[in-house]
C-alpha positions as CSV (number, residue, x, y, z in Angstrom):
1,M,190.3,-98.9,-25.5
2,V,187.3,-98.0,-27.9
3,T,184.4,-100.6,-28.1
4,S,181.8,-101.9,-30.5
5,D,179.4,-99.6,-28.9
6,D,181.3,-96.5,-30.1
7,L,180.7,-97.5,-33.7
8,A,176.9,-97.0,-33.2
9,Q,177.3,-93.4,-32.0
10,P,177.8,-91.0,-34.8
11,T,179.5,-88.4,-32.6
12,K,182.0,-90.9,-31.1
13,Q,185.3,-90.3,-32.7
14,I,187.7,-93.3,-33.6
15,I,191.1,-92.9,-34.7
16,S,192.7,-96.0,-36.1
17,G,195.9,-96.8,-38.0
18,A,196.5,-99.5,-40.7
19,M,199.2,-102.0,-40.2
20,H,199.4,-105.4,-42.0
21,Y,200.6,-108.3,-39.8
22,F,201.8,-110.2,-43.0
23,R,204.1,-107.3,-44.0
24,T,206.1,-107.1,-40.7
25,L,207.9,-110.0,-39.0
26,P,206.1,-111.2,-35.8
27,Q,209.1,-110.2,-33.7
28,Q,208.7,-106.7,-34.8
29,W,204.9,-106.4,-34.1
30,P,205.1,-105.1,-30.6
31,H,207.5,-102.3,-31.5
32,R,205.3,-101.3,-34.3
33,L,202.1,-101.3,-32.2
34,E,203.6,-99.4,-29.4
35,L,204.5,-96.7,-31.9
36,L,200.9,-96.7,-33.1
37,R,199.8,-96.3,-29.5
38,A,202.4,-93.5,-29.0
39,L,201.0,-91.8,-32.2
40,G,197.6,-91.5,-30.3
41,V,195.3,-94.0,-32.2
42,D,192.7,-96.3,-30.6
43,C,192.9,-99.1,-32.9
44,V,195.0,-101.0,-35.4
45,E,193.3,-102.1,-38.7
46,T,194.4,-105.0,-41.0
47,Y,193.4,-106.9,-43.8
48,V,193.6,-110.7,-44.0
49,P,195.0,-112.2,-47.2
50,W,193.2,-115.5,-48.1
51,N,196.1,-116.6,-50.4
52,L,198.7,-116.4,-47.7
53,H,196.6,-118.7,-45.3
54,E,195.3,-121.1,-47.8
55,P,198.2,-121.5,-50.3
56,R,196.5,-124.5,-51.7
57,P,192.9,-125.9,-51.3
58,G,192.5,-127.2,-47.8
59,Q,196.0,-126.3,-46.7
60,Y,195.9,-123.7,-44.0
61,D,198.7,-121.9,-42.6
62,F,198.3,-119.7,-39.5
63,S,201.9,-119.7,-38.3
64,G,204.8,-117.3,-38.2
65,I,204.0,-114.2,-40.3
66,A,200.6,-115.7,-40.9
67,D,199.7,-115.9,-37.2
68,M,196.8,-113.6,-37.3
69,E,195.6,-114.3,-33.8
70,A,199.0,-113.7,-32.2
71,F,198.7,-110.3,-33.9
72,F,195.4,-109.7,-32.2
73,A,196.9,-110.6,-28.9
74,A,199.9,-108.4,-29.4
75,A,197.6,-105.5,-30.2
76,A,195.8,-106.2,-26.9
77,E,199.1,-105.8,-25.2
78,A,199.5,-102.5,-26.8
79,R,196.0,-101.5,-25.5
80,L,194.8,-101.3,-29.1
81,A,191.4,-102.4,-30.3
82,V,191.4,-104.2,-33.8
83,I,189.5,-103.6,-37.0
84,V,189.6,-106.7,-39.3
85,R,189.0,-106.8,-43.0
86,P,188.9,-110.3,-44.1
87,G,187.8,-109.8,-47.6
88,P,187.8,-112.4,-49.2
89,Y,189.1,-109.8,-51.6
90,I,191.3,-107.1,-50.1
91,C,193.2,-105.3,-52.9
92,A,196.0,-103.9,-50.7
93,E,198.5,-104.0,-53.7
94,W,198.9,-107.7,-52.6
95,D,199.0,-110.4,-55.3
96,N,195.7,-111.2,-56.8
97,G,194.0,-108.8,-54.3
98,G,194.4,-111.7,-51.7
99,L,192.5,-114.2,-53.8
100,P,194.3,-117.5,-54.3
101,Y,195.8,-118.3,-57.7
102,W,194.1,-121.7,-57.5
103,L,190.7,-120.5,-58.0
104,R,191.4,-120.3,-61.6
105,A,193.7,-123.2,-61.9
106,Q,191.2,-125.5,-63.8
107,N,189.0,-122.8,-65.3
108,P,190.8,-119.5,-66.3
109,Q,187.5,-117.8,-66.9
110,A,186.0,-118.7,-63.5
111,P,184.0,-115.7,-62.1
112,L,185.5,-114.0,-59.0
113,R,184.0,-111.7,-56.5
114,S,180.5,-112.7,-57.5
115,S,177.7,-114.8,-56.3
116,D,178.7,-117.6,-58.9
117,P,178.2,-120.8,-56.9
118,G,181.7,-122.2,-57.4
119,F,183.3,-119.0,-56.0
120,L,180.9,-119.0,-53.0
121,A,181.7,-122.5,-52.2
122,A,185.3,-121.8,-52.1
123,V,184.6,-118.6,-49.9
124,D,182.3,-120.5,-47.6
125,T,185.0,-123.3,-47.1
126,W,187.7,-120.5,-46.2
127,F,185.4,-118.6,-44.0
128,E,184.5,-121.5,-42.1
129,E,188.1,-122.0,-41.3
130,L,188.9,-118.1,-40.8
131,V,185.9,-116.5,-39.1
132,P,185.7,-118.6,-35.9
133,R,189.4,-117.6,-35.3
134,I,188.2,-113.9,-35.7
135,A,185.1,-114.3,-33.5
136,A,187.0,-115.7,-30.6
137,H,188.9,-112.3,-30.3
138,Q,185.8,-110.1,-30.5
139,V,185.2,-107.7,-27.6
140,D,182.1,-109.5,-26.3
141,Q,184.3,-112.7,-26.0
142,G,187.0,-110.9,-23.9
143,G,189.0,-109.9,-27.1
144,N,189.7,-106.6,-28.8
145,I,188.0,-106.9,-32.2
146,I,185.3,-104.2,-32.6
147,A,184.3,-104.3,-36.3
148,V,184.7,-106.6,-39.3
149,Q,184.4,-105.5,-43.0
150,V,182.3,-107.0,-45.7
151,E,184.3,-107.6,-48.8
152,N,186.4,-104.5,-49.9
153,E,185.6,-101.4,-52.2
154,F,183.1,-103.7,-54.1
155,G,181.5,-100.6,-55.5
156,S,184.6,-100.0,-57.6
157,F,184.1,-103.7,-59.3
158,G,180.5,-104.8,-59.4
159,D,176.9,-104.6,-58.6
160,D,176.0,-108.0,-57.1
161,K,174.0,-107.4,-53.9
162,D,173.3,-111.3,-53.7
163,Y,177.3,-111.7,-53.2
164,L,177.4,-109.0,-50.7
165,R,174.4,-110.2,-48.7
166,H,175.8,-113.8,-48.8
167,L,179.1,-112.6,-47.1
168,A,177.4,-110.6,-44.5
169,D,175.1,-113.4,-43.5
170,K,178.0,-116.0,-43.6
171,L,180.0,-113.7,-41.2
172,I,177.1,-113.6,-38.9
173,A,176.2,-117.3,-39.1
174,L,180.0,-118.1,-38.3
175,G,179.9,-116.0,-35.0
176,V,180.6,-112.3,-35.8
177,T,178.6,-110.2,-33.4
178,V,180.5,-107.0,-33.7
179,P,179.3,-104.4,-36.1
180,L,179.9,-105.1,-39.9
181,F,180.9,-102.4,-42.3
182,T,181.7,-101.7,-45.9
183,S,184.2,-99.3,-47.4
184,D,184.1,-97.7,-50.9
185,G,184.9,-94.6,-52.7
186,Y,182.5,-91.8,-52.3
187,A,181.1,-91.4,-55.7
188,A,177.4,-92.0,-55.7
189,A,177.7,-95.2,-57.9
190,Q,180.3,-96.8,-55.7
191,L,178.2,-96.2,-52.6
192,E,175.1,-97.5,-54.2
193,A,176.9,-100.7,-55.5
194,G,179.2,-101.4,-52.7
195,T,176.9,-101.2,-49.5
196,L,174.1,-102.9,-47.8
197,P,171.2,-101.1,-46.1
198,D,171.8,-102.6,-42.6
199,V,175.6,-102.5,-42.7
200,L,177.6,-99.4,-41.8
201,A,179.0,-97.6,-44.8
202,T,182.3,-95.9,-44.7
203,V,184.3,-94.0,-47.5
204,N,188.0,-93.9,-48.6
205,F,189.7,-90.9,-49.8
206,G,193.1,-88.9,-49.6
207,S,191.8,-85.3,-49.7
208,K,188.6,-83.3,-49.6
209,P,187.1,-84.8,-46.5
210,D,184.1,-82.3,-46.6
211,E,183.2,-83.5,-49.9
212,A,183.5,-87.1,-49.1
213,F,181.5,-86.9,-45.9
214,A,178.9,-84.8,-47.7
215,A,178.5,-87.7,-50.1
216,L,178.3,-90.3,-47.5
217,E,175.6,-88.1,-45.5
218,T,173.6,-88.1,-48.8
219,H,173.7,-91.8,-49.1
220,R,173.2,-92.7,-45.5
221,P,171.7,-89.7,-43.6
222,G,172.6,-89.4,-39.9
223,E,175.2,-92.2,-39.9
224,K,178.6,-92.1,-38.6
225,K,181.3,-90.1,-40.8
226,W,184.0,-92.5,-41.1
227,C,187.0,-92.6,-43.5
228,M,188.1,-96.2,-43.5
229,E,191.2,-95.5,-45.7
230,Y,192.7,-92.0,-45.3
231,W,195.4,-92.3,-48.1
232,N,198.2,-90.2,-46.5
233,G,200.8,-91.7,-48.8
234,W,201.0,-94.1,-51.8
235,F,202.6,-97.2,-53.2
236,D,205.1,-97.5,-56.0
237,H,205.5,-99.4,-59.4
238,W,208.7,-100.6,-60.7
239,G,210.1,-98.1,-63.4
240,E,208.1,-95.1,-62.0
241,Q,208.8,-92.7,-59.2
242,H,208.7,-93.3,-55.4
243,H,205.6,-91.6,-54.1
244,V,205.7,-89.2,-51.1
245,R,203.4,-86.8,-49.5
246,D,204.3,-83.6,-47.8
247,P,203.8,-84.1,-43.9
248,A,202.3,-80.7,-43.5
249,D,199.8,-81.3,-46.3
250,A,198.8,-84.7,-45.1
251,A,198.5,-83.5,-41.3
252,A,196.3,-80.8,-42.5
253,T,193.8,-83.1,-44.0
254,L,194.0,-85.2,-41.0
255,D,193.2,-82.1,-39.0
256,Q,190.1,-81.4,-41.2
257,I,188.7,-84.9,-40.8
258,L,189.0,-84.7,-37.0
259,A,187.7,-81.2,-36.9
260,S,184.7,-82.3,-38.6
261,G,184.0,-84.9,-35.9
262,G,184.8,-87.8,-38.4
263,S,186.4,-91.0,-37.5
264,V,189.5,-92.1,-39.4
265,N,191.7,-95.0,-40.3
266,I,195.1,-93.8,-41.4
267,Y,196.2,-95.9,-44.4
268,M,199.0,-96.9,-44.1
269,A,200.0,-95.8,-40.5
270,V,202.8,-98.5,-40.6
271,G,204.6,-99.3,-43.7
272,G,205.7,-102.8,-44.5
273,T,207.2,-105.1,-47.0
274,N,206.0,-107.3,-49.8
275,F,208.2,-110.1,-48.8
276,G,208.9,-112.9,-51.4
277,T,206.7,-112.7,-54.4
278,W,203.6,-111.4,-52.6
279,A,203.6,-107.9,-54.4
280,G,200.6,-107.2,-56.6
281,A,200.3,-105.2,-59.9
282,N,197.9,-102.7,-61.4
283,H,196.7,-102.5,-64.9
284,E,195.7,-98.8,-65.4
285,D,198.4,-97.6,-67.9
286,G,199.4,-101.1,-69.1
287,Y,200.8,-103.7,-66.7
288,Q,202.2,-102.0,-63.5
289,P,203.9,-104.3,-61.0
290,T,204.3,-103.0,-57.5
291,V,207.7,-102.9,-55.8
292,T,208.9,-104.9,-52.9
293,S,208.7,-102.1,-50.5
294,Y,205.4,-101.1,-49.0
295,D,206.7,-98.2,-47.1
296,Y,203.7,-95.9,-48.3
297,D,205.3,-92.9,-47.0
298,A,203.6,-93.8,-43.7
299,P,204.2,-91.9,-40.5
300,I,205.9,-95.2,-39.2
301,S,208.3,-96.4,-41.9
302,E,208.9,-99.8,-43.4
303,S,211.8,-100.2,-40.9
304,G,209.9,-98.8,-38.0
305,E,211.3,-95.4,-38.0
306,T,209.4,-92.3,-36.8
307,T,209.2,-89.7,-39.7
308,A,208.4,-86.2,-39.9
309,K,204.9,-87.2,-40.8
310,F,204.6,-89.2,-37.4
311,F,205.5,-86.1,-35.5
312,A,203.0,-83.9,-37.5
313,Y,200.3,-86.3,-36.9
314,H,201.2,-86.6,-33.2
315,D,200.7,-82.9,-32.9
316,I,197.4,-82.9,-34.6
317,I,196.0,-85.9,-32.7
318,G,197.2,-84.1,-29.6
319,K,194.7,-81.4,-30.3
320,Y,191.9,-83.8,-29.9
321,R,193.1,-86.1,-27.0
322,Q,195.9,-86.7,-24.8
323,V,198.8,-88.5,-26.5
324,A,202.1,-90.1,-25.3
325,E,205.1,-88.0,-24.7
326,E,207.7,-90.9,-24.8
327,I,208.2,-92.6,-28.3
328,P,209.6,-96.1,-28.5
329,L,213.3,-96.2,-30.0
330,S,214.0,-97.8,-33.4
331,A,215.9,-101.1,-33.7
332,P,219.7,-101.0,-33.9
333,V,221.1,-100.6,-37.3
334,L,223.9,-102.8,-39.0
335,P,227.0,-101.2,-40.0
336,R,227.7,-100.8,-43.6
337,T,229.1,-104.0,-45.0
338,E,230.2,-105.2,-48.3
339,V,229.5,-108.8,-49.0
340,S,231.5,-110.8,-51.7
341,F,230.1,-113.9,-53.5
342,S,232.2,-116.9,-53.3
343,E,229.8,-119.5,-55.0
344,S,227.6,-119.6,-58.1
345,L,225.0,-122.0,-59.4
346,P,223.6,-121.7,-62.9
347,L,219.7,-122.0,-62.9
348,W,220.1,-124.8,-65.5
349,A,221.5,-127.0,-62.8
350,C,218.4,-126.8,-60.9
351,I,216.0,-128.2,-63.6
352,P,214.3,-131.3,-62.3
353,A,214.5,-134.5,-64.2
354,D,210.7,-134.8,-63.9
355,V,209.2,-132.3,-66.4
356,T,205.8,-131.8,-67.8
357,N,205.2,-132.5,-71.5
358,T,202.3,-130.7,-73.2
359,D,201.2,-129.6,-76.7
360,S,201.0,-125.9,-75.7
361,P,203.0,-124.1,-72.8
362,P,201.1,-124.9,-69.5
363,S,200.3,-121.9,-67.3
364,F,201.7,-121.5,-63.8
365,E,198.3,-122.3,-62.5
366,Q,198.3,-125.6,-64.4
367,L,201.7,-126.4,-63.0
368,D,200.4,-125.6,-59.4
369,L,202.8,-122.8,-59.1
370,A,201.9,-119.5,-57.4
371,H,204.8,-117.5,-58.5
372,G,208.5,-117.7,-59.4
373,L,209.9,-119.1,-62.7
374,V,208.9,-121.6,-65.2
375,W,211.3,-123.1,-67.8
376,Y,209.9,-124.1,-71.1
377,Q,211.8,-126.0,-73.8
378,H,210.8,-126.8,-77.5
379,R,213.0,-128.7,-80.0
380,L,212.8,-127.0,-83.4
381,Q,212.0,-129.3,-86.2
382,G,214.0,-128.9,-89.6
383,Q,215.8,-126.0,-91.1
384,R,214.2,-122.7,-90.7
385,D,214.7,-119.3,-92.5
386,M,215.1,-116.3,-90.5
387,A,211.9,-115.2,-88.9
388,P,210.6,-113.2,-85.8
389,I,210.0,-115.1,-82.5
390,S,206.9,-113.9,-80.7
391,V,205.4,-114.8,-77.4
392,D,201.6,-114.7,-76.9
393,G,199.8,-114.3,-73.5
394,L,202.9,-113.3,-71.5
395,G,202.5,-113.0,-67.8
396,D,204.9,-111.4,-67.1
397,R,208.5,-111.5,-68.5
398,A,210.3,-114.0,-70.6
399,L,214.1,-114.7,-71.2
400,L,214.5,-116.4,-74.7
401,F,217.4,-118.7,-75.3
402,A,218.5,-120.4,-78.6
403,D,220.9,-123.3,-78.1
404,G,221.7,-122.1,-74.6
405,H,222.6,-118.6,-75.7
406,E,220.3,-115.7,-74.6
407,L,218.4,-114.1,-77.7
408,A,216.0,-111.7,-76.3
409,T,214.0,-110.5,-73.2
410,Y,210.2,-109.9,-73.6
411,E,208.0,-107.9,-71.3
412,R,204.1,-108.1,-70.8
413,G,202.4,-105.6,-73.0
414,K,205.6,-104.6,-74.9
415,A,206.1,-105.0,-78.6
416,Q,209.5,-107.0,-78.4
417,K,210.6,-109.6,-81.0
418,A,213.8,-111.4,-81.9
419,S,214.6,-113.3,-85.0
420,L,215.7,-116.7,-85.4
421,A,217.1,-119.0,-88.2
422,C,218.0,-122.6,-87.9
423,E,220.8,-124.1,-90.2
424,E,220.4,-127.6,-88.6
425,E,217.6,-129.7,-87.6
426,G,217.0,-130.2,-83.9
427,G,218.0,-126.7,-82.1
428,L,216.7,-125.9,-78.7
429,L,214.5,-123.1,-77.8
430,D,214.4,-122.4,-74.0
431,V,212.1,-119.8,-72.4
432,I,212.2,-118.8,-68.7
433,V,209.0,-116.9,-67.8
434,E,209.0,-114.8,-64.5
435,S,205.9,-113.8,-62.9
436,M,205.7,-110.4,-61.4
437,G,202.6,-110.2,-59.3
438,R,198.9,-110.7,-60.2
439,V,196.7,-107.8,-60.8
440,N,195.1,-106.7,-57.5
441,F,192.5,-104.1,-58.6
442,G,189.9,-103.9,-61.3
443,P,188.5,-106.2,-63.9
444,M,191.8,-108.1,-64.7
445,I,192.2,-109.7,-61.1
446,G,192.9,-113.4,-61.5
447,D,195.2,-112.9,-64.5
448,S,197.1,-116.0,-65.4
449,K,201.1,-116.5,-65.4
450,G,203.1,-118.2,-67.9
451,M,202.5,-117.9,-71.7
452,T,200.0,-119.3,-74.1
453,A,202.0,-119.7,-77.3
454,V,205.3,-119.1,-79.0
455,R,205.5,-118.4,-82.7
456,H,208.2,-118.5,-85.2
457,G,207.0,-116.3,-88.0
458,E,203.3,-117.3,-88.3
459,E,203.8,-120.8,-87.0
460,E,202.8,-121.7,-83.6
461,L,205.4,-123.9,-82.0
462,R,204.0,-127.1,-80.4
463,D,205.3,-129.9,-78.1
464,W,206.8,-128.3,-74.9
465,A,208.5,-129.6,-71.9
466,A,208.0,-127.5,-68.8
467,A,209.3,-127.3,-65.2
468,P,208.4,-124.9,-62.4
469,F,210.8,-123.2,-60.0
470,A,209.1,-122.1,-56.8
471,L,211.4,-119.4,-54.9
472,D,210.1,-119.8,-51.5
473,D,212.5,-122.6,-50.4
474,I,215.9,-122.7,-51.6
475,S,217.2,-125.1,-49.0
476,Q,217.7,-127.8,-51.7
477,L,219.9,-125.8,-54.1
478,P,222.5,-128.2,-55.6
479,W,225.4,-126.0,-54.8
480,G,228.7,-127.3,-56.5
481,S,226.9,-128.6,-59.5
482,E,228.6,-127.8,-62.9
483,V,226.6,-127.1,-66.1
484,D,227.9,-126.2,-69.5
485,P,227.0,-123.9,-70.9
486,I,226.1,-121.6,-67.9
487,H,224.4,-118.8,-69.9
488,G,221.1,-117.5,-68.3
489,P,220.2,-116.8,-64.7
490,V,222.7,-117.5,-61.8
491,F,222.4,-118.0,-58.2
492,Y,225.3,-116.4,-56.1
493,R,226.1,-117.0,-52.5
494,G,228.1,-115.0,-50.0
495,R,228.4,-114.6,-46.1
496,F,228.7,-111.8,-43.9
497,D,229.2,-111.6,-40.1
498,A,227.1,-109.4,-37.6
499,D,228.1,-108.6,-34.0
500,A,224.5,-108.7,-33.2
501,P,221.0,-108.5,-35.0
502,G,220.1,-105.3,-36.5
503,D,218.1,-103.7,-39.3
504,G,219.8,-103.2,-42.6
505,H,219.1,-102.4,-46.2
506,V,220.5,-104.7,-49.0
507,A,221.8,-103.0,-52.2
508,L,223.1,-104.7,-55.3
509,P,225.0,-102.3,-57.4
510,G,226.0,-103.8,-60.7
511,F,223.2,-106.2,-60.9
512,V,220.0,-106.1,-62.9
513,K,217.0,-107.9,-61.7
514,G,216.2,-110.9,-59.4
515,Y,215.6,-112.1,-55.9
516,V,217.4,-111.8,-52.5
517,W,217.4,-114.4,-49.6
518,I,219.0,-113.8,-46.1
519,N,219.5,-117.0,-44.3
520,G,216.9,-118.7,-46.4
521,F,214.3,-116.1,-46.1
522,C,213.3,-114.4,-49.5
523,L,213.4,-110.5,-48.9
524,G,211.6,-110.1,-52.3
525,R,212.4,-108.9,-55.8
526,Y,214.9,-106.3,-56.7
527,W,215.1,-104.5,-60.1
528,N,217.6,-101.8,-60.6
529,K,215.5,-99.8,-63.0
530,G,214.0,-98.4,-59.7
531,P,212.7,-96.6,-58.0
532,Q,213.5,-99.0,-55.1
533,Q,217.2,-99.4,-54.8
534,T,217.5,-101.1,-51.5
535,L,215.7,-104.1,-49.9
536,Y,214.6,-103.9,-46.3
537,L,216.6,-106.4,-44.0
538,P,214.7,-106.9,-40.8
539,W,216.8,-107.5,-37.6
540,P,215.1,-111.0,-36.8
541,L,216.5,-112.4,-39.9
542,V,220.0,-111.5,-38.9
543,H,222.0,-113.9,-36.7
544,T,224.9,-113.1,-34.4
545,G,227.9,-114.5,-36.3
546,E,227.8,-115.6,-39.8
547,N,224.9,-114.9,-42.1
548,E,224.1,-116.3,-45.5
549,I,223.1,-114.1,-48.5
550,V,221.8,-115.6,-51.8
551,V,221.1,-113.8,-55.0
552,L,219.2,-115.2,-58.0
553,E,220.4,-112.7,-60.9
554,L,218.4,-113.1,-64.0
555,H,220.7,-111.2,-66.2
556,P,224.2,-112.2,-65.0
557,G,227.3,-110.3,-66.3
558,T,229.6,-107.8,-64.8
559,H,228.4,-107.1,-61.2
560,G,229.9,-106.0,-58.0
561,E,229.4,-106.9,-54.3
562,A,226.4,-106.8,-52.3
563,E,226.2,-104.0,-49.9
564,I,224.3,-103.8,-46.5
565,R,223.5,-100.1,-46.0
566,S,222.1,-98.3,-42.9
567,E,219.6,-96.3,-44.8
568,P,216.8,-97.1,-47.2
569,Q,217.0,-95.8,-50.9
570,L,213.5,-96.0,-52.3
571,G,214.1,-93.8,-55.2
572,P,213.6,-90.3,-56.7
573,A,210.6,-88.9,-55.0
574,E,207.4,-87.7,-56.6
575,E,204.6,-85.9,-54.7
576,S,201.5,-88.2,-54.6
């Protein structure tokens, strides 16, 4: 196993692979880590998402999929060192780049990723809970952590050296003794803004390693050549293509890195899943929400399969060190199964009696809701001539109903309007707003969810009732309730039998958009605009015997059965 001393040696080559513990179920960690070891790497690298571990101020979770320390121990069992990237900002195509939504619950304009005293106070409190857990697993404490990152790609965001220095000093004060490092793009401005003079600098890229390492050498002469993120694949957005990279091309670039004597962290080496509502979004060409799969076209796929890229890398790494000849087998796969839905429950039946009444529509953050749905209702006053209905400040998608009948769907950043007239006084206007992930990169991190106003013509409609629907726990759904009318989103429930646990991939042909739960666990969002057509179903969620599947379909109509398939369908491919 490599050590922290190896980081100080410019000529000591380290090969690492990225795997996010929070994107793979804990029961699967040993298998994925053994595959990493078989690939030939020394280390596993992982981010730490603040918002997963502190969902509300002062409420910490380090259990289950959030059991970070169990992941470190599992890596040690696989004879892998660990590189930890605790942020507080991580990007990672993860909701809000890992920053908790509640940082802006009271003040939507509160500064993030800066030396603002309010932000630093929240970071310090979080680090005081987190960092001792990391420090206890350092190599000089008998553990396997060899390096810890300061922030993440800060040179692409700001130029606040006081902020970076505060983070580095806080990490050291809380017990970090292994080397610290930063990682940034290799443009001169990024390296200048994102680094500290006494902290190891690393670079991120997907090609042209000679150019990247030359830029790093110019900035930090004589230091280690290290690519902290070698982008050997890419992520996907809803409505776009599935990104892949030719294995031979990716392997050739890896060979260039290693031949130059550079160290590398393969990002991603292990694909994963944005379970539940954790997928983030980008905002480069308008709002671009990320799909549920984080397969990333990695050498080890989202479902733990060894791909052609795995074997191409195995051959390349084998040129520079001894690699394993035996490769661990994949998990058993469920047989193709069709699942009928025997029960339905309209979303209207789930609206709580206790609602929030405000003048303007409250945001998700004001309702203390991270993600999910919010139902808003306004009672129209007086008769109204036909006029367009517009939604301001939408984050991110809205279903509009007039007197219980669906009128229109609105999407963030798209000019969509419906028109409405009222012949009688007292008509009801219902709006269901769905969040689709907070922006995880760039100046728009911390974006709010919900809506700021609804207008009929030029008039802003005031006096709203609102109720949040969190989607992380569906155990209290009132199955059997009858509601009339039943227009709008509907929960469907069905069951299937399994002879034994196995991996599967859930498809919903005939459905439009919504969420899927298996035995109460939310696999994530589906949206049949693609590219992703199936959701990964990990074997630990499957029971021997009867299993429950629940689907929340936002646009109910004619639909078929659910299907459990043996192969993933991530959509039409586009070379990244």
